[in-house]
KOLVEXKOL-653136 format. One record per residue: x, y, z of N, C-alpha, C in turn; residue in three letters. Coordinates in steps of 0.1 Angstrom, whole numbers. Layout:
GURO;X;Y;Z;X;Y;Z;X;Y;Z;ala
...
END
This chain:
GURO;9;-11;1;0;1;1;11;11;0;met
GURO;4;25;-4;10;35;0;2;47;0;his
GURO;4;53;11;-7;68;18;-11;79;8;pro
GURO;-4;77;-5;-9;92;-9;5;103;-4;gly
GURO;0;116;-11;4;129;-3;1;136;2;thr
GURO;4;145;11;-4;152;21;8;165;23;ala
GURO;0;174;28;13;190;30;21;187;42;pro
GURO;31;174;45;33;178;57;46;188;62;thr
GURO;53;192;46;59;197;49;76;194;48;gly
GURO;75;182;45;84;175;43;94;177;26;ile
GURO;91;184;21;90;191;4;100;201;8;gln
GURO;103;208;20;108;222;21;122;217;21;gln
GURO;124;204;25;141;197;30;145;193;15;tyr
GURO;138;193;3;142;185;-12;145;192;-20;thr
GURO;156;189;-28;160;191;-41;158;211;-42;gly
GURO;158;213;-55;155;227;-57;147;232;-53;ser
GURO;148;242;-51;136;258;-52;129;252;-65;ala
GURO;126;251;-71;113;245;-84;110;233;-80;leu
GURO;118;220;-74;112;212;-71;102;211;-55;tyr
GURO;110;218;-49;101;226;-36;90;228;-41;arg
GURO;87;241;-47;75;251;-52;64;238;-59;phe
GURO;68;230;-68;60;222;-80;60;211;-64;ala
GURO;62;208;-54;60;200;-45;48;202;-35;gly
GURO;48;217;-31;38;222;-27;24;225;-37;arg
GURO;30;230;-48;16;230;-56;9;216;-58;leu
GURO;21;204;-59;9;192;-60;4;188;-51;ile
GURO;7;193;-36;2;188;-25;-11;196;-23;met
GURO;-12;211;-25;-21;217;-26;-34;212;-34;arg
GURO;-30;209;-45;-40;209;-58;-45;191;-56;thr
GURO;-36;182;-52;-37;168;-57;-37;159;-45;leu
GURO;-30;165;-36;-27;157;-23;-41;157;-14;gly
GURO;-42;153;-3;-52;152;9;-47;157;21;gln
GURO;-55;157;27;-54;166;42;-44;153;48;pro
GURO;-36;162;58;-26;151;67;-35;139;74;val
GURO;-45;145;79;-55;136;85;-61;125;81;glu
GURO;-61;122;67;-64;110;62;-51;100;53;phe
GURO;-42;109;54;-30;97;51;-31;82;57;val
GURO;-31;82;70;-35;66;73;-48;61;68;ala
GURO;-58;67;61;-66;58;58;-65;48;47;asp
GURO;-57;47;40;-48;34;29;-42;27;39;pro
GURO;-37;26;47;-31;17;57;-45;10;67;ile
GURO;-52;11;72;-63;9;76;-72;-2;69;ala
GURO;-73;7;57;-82;2;45;-73;-14;45;phe
GURO;-60;-11;42;-57;-26;38;-52;-34;49;ala
GURO;-53;-31;62;-52;-37;73;-66;-43;76;ala
GURO;-78;-40;71;-89;-43;77;-100;-49;68;thr
GURO;-99;-48;56;-104;-50;42;-104;-68;40;ser
GURO;-116;-76;40;-112;-90;40;-110;-96;24;pro
GURO;-113;-82;16;-109;-84;2;-91;-85;-1;asp
GURO;-86;-81;12;-68;-80;7;-61;-91;7;ala
GURO;-56;-96;-3;-47;-105;-4;-29;-97;-3;thr
GURO;-20;-111;-6;-8;-109;-1;-2;-103;-23;asp
GURO;-10;-101;-27;-12;-95;-44;-24;-82;-43;arg
GURO;-26;-79;-34;-33;-66;-33;-26;-52;-32;ser
GURO;-30;-43;-37;-19;-30;-36;-35;-20;-32;phe
GURO;-33;-14;-22;-40;-2;-13;-35;11;-20;val
GURO;-44;20;-23;-36;35;-23;-49;45;-26;ala
GURO;-44;55;-24;-56;66;-24;-61;64;-42;pro
GURO;-78;64;-42;-82;63;-55;-82;79;-61;thr
GURO;-77;87;-58;-78;100;-65;-66;100;-76;gly
GURO;-67;112;-84;-56;116;-94;-46;109;-92;pro
GURO;-40;103;-99;-22;101;-101;-22;91;-86;phe
GURO;-33;86;-78;-33;81;-63;-25;87;-54;glu
GURO;-28;103;-58;-19;112;-47;-30;118;-32;leu
GURO;-41;114;-33;-53;117;-26;-70;111;-27;gly
GURO;-74;112;-22;-91;103;-24;-88;92;-12;gly
GURO;-102;89;-14;-104;73;-5;-95;65;-6;ala
GURO;-91;59;0;-87;44;-4;-91;33;-9;pro
GURO;-85;27;-19;-92;13;-25;-82;5;-32;gly
GURO;-85;-5;-39;-78;-16;-47;-75;-7;-59;phe
GURO;-59;-11;-64;-56;-3;-73;-43;-11;-80;val
GURO;-42;-7;-95;-32;-17;-98;-19;-20;-93;lys
GURO;-12;-32;-95;-1;-38;-90;10;-29;-96;leu
GURO;21;-23;-92;31;-22;-103;40;-35;-105;pro
GURO;45;-29;-115;50;-43;-123;54;-47;-114;pro
GURO;71;-38;-111;79;-45;-102;73;-52;-88;ala
GURO;61;-51;-84;55;-57;-76;57;-74;-76;ala
GURO;56;-79;-92;48;-91;-95;62;-98;-93;leu
GURO;75;-92;-92;88;-96;-97;93;-105;-86;asp
GURO;93;-119;-84;93;-126;-69;107;-126;-67;asp
GURO;117;-127;-78;129;-125;-73;133;-108;-68;asp
GURO;128;-98;-72;132;-82;-66;123;-87;-51;leu
GURO;111;-89;-51;105;-88;-35;115;-95;-26;arg
GURO;120;-107;-32;130;-112;-21;140;-114;-21;ala
GURO;145;-101;-25;158;-94;-23;154;-81;-13;ala
GURO;145;-75;-19;138;-67;-9;136;-69;1;leu
GURO;129;-77;7;129;-86;18;142;-88;28;trp
GURO;151;-95;20;167;-99;25;172;-83;30;arg
GURO;175;-77;24;181;-63;24;175;-58;37;glu
GURO;161;-59;35;151;-51;48;155;-56;61;ser
GURO;158;-71;62;164;-81;73;176;-77;74;glu
GURO;186;-73;67;199;-71;68;202;-56;75;arg
GURO;195;-51;66;196;-30;71;186;-29;89;leu
GURO;176;-41;89;170;-35;103;178;-45;112;thr
GURO;176;-59;109;184;-66;120;173;-72;123;gly
GURO;164;-72;118;152;-82;122;146;-94;112;val
GURO;144;-108;117;146;-118;110;130;-123;107;his
GURO;126;-132;99;113;-136;100;116;-149;93;tyr
END
Protein backbone atom coordinates (compact mmCIF):
# COMPACT_ATOMS: atom_id res chain seq x y z
CA MET A 1 0.00 0.00 0.00
CA HIS A 2 1.00 3.59 -0.22
CA PRO A 3 -0.59 6.50 1.60
CA GLY A 4 -0.63 9.06 -1.19
CA THR A 5 0.61 12.55 -0.46
CA ALA A 6 -0.19 15.27 2.02
CA PRO A 7 1.17 18.72 2.86
CA THR A 8 3.44 17.65 5.72
CA GLY A 9 6.15 20.19 4.92
CA ILE A 10 8.76 17.54 4.14
CA GLN A 11 9.14 18.84 0.58
CA GLN A 12 10.78 22.00 1.94
CA TYR A 13 13.90 19.93 2.61
CA THR A 14 14.22 18.26 -0.79
CA GLY A 15 15.71 19.25 -4.12
CA SER A 16 15.94 22.61 -5.78
CA ALA A 17 13.69 25.62 -5.22
CA LEU A 18 11.71 24.65 -8.33
CA TYR A 19 11.23 21.10 -7.01
CA ARG A 20 10.07 22.44 -3.63
CA PHE A 21 7.63 24.83 -5.33
CA ALA A 22 6.23 22.04 -7.52
CA GLY A 23 5.90 19.81 -4.47
CA ARG A 24 3.89 22.41 -2.58
CA LEU A 25 1.67 23.01 -5.62
CA ILE A 26 1.00 19.30 -6.04
CA MET A 27 0.23 18.96 -2.33
CA ARG A 28 -2.32 21.77 -2.47
CA THR A 29 -4.03 20.67 -5.67
CA LEU A 30 -3.89 16.86 -5.71
CA GLY A 31 -2.86 15.84 -2.22
CA GLN A 32 -5.04 15.17 0.76
CA PRO A 33 -5.25 16.55 4.28
CA VAL A 34 -2.74 15.01 6.68
CA GLU A 35 -5.65 13.55 8.68
CA PHE A 36 -6.44 11.17 5.79
CA VAL A 37 -2.95 9.78 5.11
CA ALA A 38 -3.51 6.77 7.40
CA ASP A 39 -6.79 5.79 5.70
CA PRO A 40 -5.17 3.49 3.08
CA ILE A 41 -3.19 1.78 5.88
CA ALA A 42 -6.36 1.11 7.88
CA PHE A 43 -8.20 -0.01 4.74
CA ALA A 44 -5.44 -2.47 3.78
CA ALA A 45 -5.24 -3.84 7.32
CA THR A 46 -8.98 -4.39 7.73
CA SER A 47 -10.38 -5.22 4.29
CA PRO A 48 -11.53 -8.82 4.04
CA ASP A 49 -10.79 -8.62 0.31
CA ALA A 50 -7.08 -7.83 0.75
CA THR A 51 -4.59 -10.49 -0.31
CA ASP A 52 -0.81 -10.68 -0.57
CA ARG A 53 -1.22 -9.51 -4.19
CA SER A 54 -3.46 -6.53 -3.39
CA PHE A 55 -2.29 -2.95 -3.65
CA VAL A 56 -4.14 -0.27 -1.71
CA ALA A 57 -3.71 3.43 -2.40
CA PRO A 58 -5.77 6.61 -2.63
CA THR A 59 -8.01 6.35 -5.68
CA GLY A 60 -7.87 10.02 -6.71
CA PRO A 61 -5.79 11.46 -9.57
CA PHE A 62 -2.34 9.85 -9.77
CA GLU A 63 -3.13 8.01 -6.49
CA LEU A 64 -2.07 11.12 -4.56
CA GLY A 65 -5.29 11.59 -2.59
CA GLY A 66 -8.85 10.41 -2.34
CA ALA A 67 -10.67 7.50 -0.82
CA PRO A 68 -8.58 4.37 -0.28
CA GLY A 69 -9.19 1.39 -2.51
CA PHE A 70 -7.60 -1.35 -4.55
CA VAL A 71 -5.44 -0.09 -7.43
CA LYS A 72 -3.25 -1.77 -10.05
CA LEU A 73 -0.17 -3.41 -8.61
CA PRO A 74 3.06 -1.92 -9.99
CA PRO A 75 4.85 -4.40 -12.32
CA ALA A 76 7.99 -4.47 -10.14
CA ALA A 77 5.89 -5.75 -7.24
CA LEU A 78 5.11 -8.88 -9.26
CA ASP A 79 8.81 -9.75 -9.60
CA ASP A 80 9.32 -12.53 -7.04
CA ASP A 81 13.12 -12.29 -7.20
CA LEU A 82 13.03 -8.54 -6.60
CA ARG A 83 10.58 -8.95 -3.72
CA ALA A 84 12.82 -11.60 -2.11
CA ALA A 85 15.89 -9.37 -2.51
CA LEU A 86 14.05 -6.43 -0.91
CA TRP A 87 12.97 -8.64 2.00
CA ARG A 88 16.55 -9.88 2.56
CA GLU A 89 17.92 -6.33 2.41
CA SER A 90 15.25 -5.11 4.84
CA GLU A 91 16.20 -7.87 7.26
CA ARG A 92 19.88 -7.03 6.88
CA LEU A 93 19.34 -3.30 7.45
CA THR A 94 16.99 -3.70 10.42
CA GLY A 95 18.54 -6.77 12.03
CA VAL A 96 15.02 -8.22 12.30
CA HIS A 97 14.59 -11.66 10.71
CA TYR A 98 11.41 -13.63 10.05
